[in-house]
DRENLO-235511 format. One record per residue (C-alpha): residue in one letter; x negated, y, z. Coordinates in steps of 0.001 Angstrom, whole numbers, padded with zeros to 6 digits, always signed. Each point is the difference from the previous one (the first is absolute). Layout:
aXYZ...
***
This chain:
x+011000-008336-025420x-002243+001954+002337x-002596+002728-000038x-003147-000473+002061x-002868+002428-000050x-002241+002033+002257x+001457+002669+002275x-000717+003518-001279x-002757+001669+001998x+002311+002721+001302x+002557-002469+001296x-002659-002228+001488x-001498+002924+001866x+003241+001461+001258x+001758-003210+000935x-002438-002768+000754x-003696+000694+000355x-000993+001173+003449x+003450-000734+001353x+000362-003596-000899x-000442-003233-001685x-003178-001872+000675x-000174-003175-002043x-001208-003529+000487x-001650-002317-002521x+002976-002330-000226x+003664+000424+000683x+000788-001198+003508x+002668-002673-000167x-000335-000317-003767x+000432-003263-001841x-002363-001178-002720x+002856-000731-002375x+001785+003353-000019x-002020+002516+001994x+003197+001002+001776x+000003+000502+003727x+001429-002720+002140x+003096+000525+002122x-001487-000992+003351x+001481+002324+002598x-001966+000983+003088x-002687+002364+001266x-003583-001160-000629x-001710-001909+002782x-002631+001931+001973x-003507-000437-001364x-002079-002454+001962x-003260+001929-000534x+000893+003456+001294x-002943+001934+001372x+000202+000831+003723x+000694+003625+000829x-002960+001956+001345x-000176+001923+003260x+000063+003487-001493x-003624+000829+000753x-002604+001443-002378x-002059-000495-002030x+002310-002197-002033x-000314-001578-003429x+003023-000503-002238x+000207-001539-003449x+001524+001758-002999x+000052-000601-003741x-003577+001245-000390x-001348-001976+002938x-000634+000785+003637x+000198+003483+001470x-001552+000737+003404x+001406+002812+002107x-002275+001107+002804x+002727+001956+001800x+003768+000243-000097x+000941+002228-002944x+001562+003323+000949x+000637+001475-003466x+001543-002504-002395x+000988+000662-003599x+002517-002604-001159x+000630-000193-003735x+002425-002923-000005x+003650+000435+001107x+000237-003519+001423x-003133+000486+002079x+001159+003429+001141x+003188-001576+001325x-002017-002705+001746x-002284+002538+001678x+002959+001856+001468x+001701-003247+001024x-003025-001072+002073x-000365+003341+001740x-002906+001347-002043x+002033+002608-001868x-001402+002889+002020x-003391-000786-001509x+001220+000266-003593x-001283+003357-001181x+001316-000279-003564x+002025-002424-002092x+000622-000347-003717x+002848+001544-001976x+002203-003113+000308x-000464-000470+003754x+003395+001467+000864x+000776-002158+003039x+000235+000518+002904x+001031+003651-000015x-003073+001005+001971x-002381-001503-002563x-002344+002781-001216x+000905-000330-003672x-002268+001965-002346x-000539+000243-003739x-002892-002473+000186x+000334-002700-002623x-000182-003597+001082x-000860-001069-003554x-002843+002341-000894x-000897+001836+003225x-002825+002501-000270x-002931-000331+002375x-000219+003758+000520x+003704+000272+000820x-000262-002847+002509x-003174+001415+001546x+001796+003247+000829x+001822-001899+002768x-003327-001074+001549x+001158-003630+000414x-001798-002632+002008x+002084-002703-001734x+001708-000076-003386x+002483-002751-000842x+000570-000625-003702x+002060-002320-002152x-001993-002264-002288x+001049+002134-002976x-002549+002580+001200x-003099-002175+000313x-002123+002439-002024x+000717+002740+002525x-000955-002343+002846x-003449-000426-001485x-000383+003770-000345x+001072+000543+003603x-002504-002593+001123x-002723+001927-001791x+000687+003001+002257x+000198-002159+003144x+003754+000180+000572x+001212-003363+001388x+002579-001347-002423x+002287-002989+000340x+001632-001315-003177x+003051-002200+000511x+001780-001875-002771x+003730-000359-000402x+001620-002700+002099x+000731-003194-001913x+002268-001461+002671x+001274+000544+003525x-003144-001435+001567x-001946+002814-001648x+002350+002514+001645x-000719-001374+003464x-003732-000180-000735x-000242+003596-001216x+001888+001324+003008x-002447-001779+002288x-003008+001060-002085x+000987+003660+000318x+000352-000594+003719x-003588-001210+000075x-001190+002971-002061x+001691+002561+002271x-000396-001677+003382x+003764-000553+000273x-000271-003762+000098x+002672-000715+002595x+002528+002278-001696x-000797-001504-003407x+000348-003550+001258x+003350+000837+001565x+001186+001717-003188x-001044-002921-002204x+001813-002391+002336x+003106+002196-000086x+000090+000185-003791x-000512-003758-000326x+002616-000825+002621x+002644+002307-001459x-000705-001090-003576x+000328-003652+000997x+003208+000636+001926x+001592+001812-002958x-000988-002698-002477x+001117-002868+002224x+003403+001603+000584x+000565+000449-003729x-001182-003527-000772x+002529-001355+002500x+002756+001854-001867x-001204-001296-003357x+000036-003597+001226x-001767-001261-003109x+001828+002219-002494x-002306+001115-002816x+000309+003616-001112x-001750+001706-002905x-001007+003652+000009x-001608+002788-001937x-001823+003027+001423x+000048+002999-002323x-002859+002446+000507x+001469+002679-002237x+002797+000414-002518x-002165-001302-002840x+000304-003477+001544x-003533-000555+001257x-000098-002650+002702x-002431-001854+002283x-000651-003728+000148x-000390-002309+002975x-003749+000439-000421x+000128+003423+001681x+000335+001055+003602x+003599+001157-000401x+000718-003227-001846x-001248-001902+003024x+002565+001724+002208x+002821-001213-002232x-001609-003428-000211x+000220-000386+003781x+003790+000081-000376x-000152-002768-002603x+001211+002330-002753x-000824-000962-003579x-001553+002895-001921x+001128+000190-003640x-003009+002210-000825x-002331-002967+000504x+001114-001383-003355x-000826+003258-001793x-003586+000390+001193x-002833-000737-002401x-003641+000940-000502x+000926+003344-001518x+002540+001144+002589x-001716-001419+003068x+002141-000003+003116x+002090+003020-001003x+001912-000990-003135x+002521+002209-001692x+003180-001971-000598x+002640+000565-002619x+003632+000550+000865x+000839-003129-002000x-002379-002066+002112x+001527+001214+003260x+003525-000681-001235x-000993-003473-001172x-001679-000843+003323x+003078+001260+001864x-001626+000793+003404x+002076-000272+003164x-001694+003075+001470x-001521+003143-001486x-002227+002287+002071x-000848+003508-001196x-003108+001522+001563x+000883+003454-001320x+002898+002409-000120x+003219+000015+002000x+003480-001430-000305x+000381+001781-003323x-002818-002190-001303x+001896-003110+001114x+003099+001252-001786x-002063+000605-003135x-001141-003633+000038x+003606-001145-000016x+000697+002191-003028x-002695-001576-002184x+001293-002019-002952x+000916-003569+001034x-001146+000541+003613x+003602-000298+001140x-000459-003744-000602x-003026-000237+002313x+000789-001688+003303x-001736+002699+002078x+002172+002671-001608x+003198-002031+000195x-000441-000602+003736x-001279+003469+000883x-003455-001371+000796x-002055+002827-001510x-001998+001474+002876x-001994+003234+000109x-003194-000155+002065x-002206+002770+001323x-002779+000103-002584x-002760+000589+002537x+001140-002665+002433x+000422-002506-002827x-003544+000487-001269x-002263+000458+003030x-001520-002734+002098x-000047+001981+003233x+002099-000532+003128x+003192+001015-001813x-000080-003279-001904x+002376-001053+002784x+002511+002564-001283x-000468-001337-003534x+000614-003544+001218x+003076+001117+001922x+001498+001600-003122x-000634-003176-001998x+001318-002196+002817x+003205+002028+000273x+000534-000247-003751x-000644-003740-000002x+002357-000598+002934x+002721+002118-001600x-000262-001877-003296x-000147-003427+001649x+003161+000713+001969x+002083+000694-003084
***
């Protein structure tokens, strides 16, 4: 038996929206018969149709969710209301131009975190920073239209659906800020390191199929392969038990029942919340002592921010998953 329903608004806001989880129309690697992700192990091949990187000159036109945005000059006062994009801006050397960031933009340490909301940002509050570019998540499209009405250039970027979107957004922000060379180098670095981590883990797996479950909070909400974080696990060939629980009502974030998890008996459990005490609490749940992940000590606690954002630290997320996979495969 399982429970599958929509994430509560509070949990969605605090855990996923803004920081994570773009979706695609169909589950990558899914089969028509079961909808479960395949166990093909390996980093995705580079896209054949990548746009060439510009030369960093202005004016420049970049494309966001609401269409093209033309910037006549390099922006000097940026307001970033998306944690992933804030991290990207600092990674490409444009952090000194970020005048303000939203309440969840807590990385890097020098990010100018404010109480601005990334979900329902107020035009007046944003205008106080006199921005010449505002970067929003697609959850704040209404605000983008209001900012446009007062002639504040606004770029709306959706959540990444896969790794290719990560590389594309890094490069796009490079175009928008004039840091094209730095952005291209950063995108190449992230792709190279991600691929290296995945390939090393796949070599250790040597065809072994492992199942897993990522727990978003202690009420057993999870994420399917049809999300960005699900795509990271999919690169390692891991089979996501949450894929079987998704339906039209729950979408890509089903809430599982303890009975369902025990029955599916995952080899690995990842917690994107809490600390080691949370892992110990999982082991103490009724019947969980029979779950393979608990029996083998394969319950892993992840940094909640790193495990939900599609910025440059996705490499750290991949490394944590790769280490867990290698450790389990070697047993």
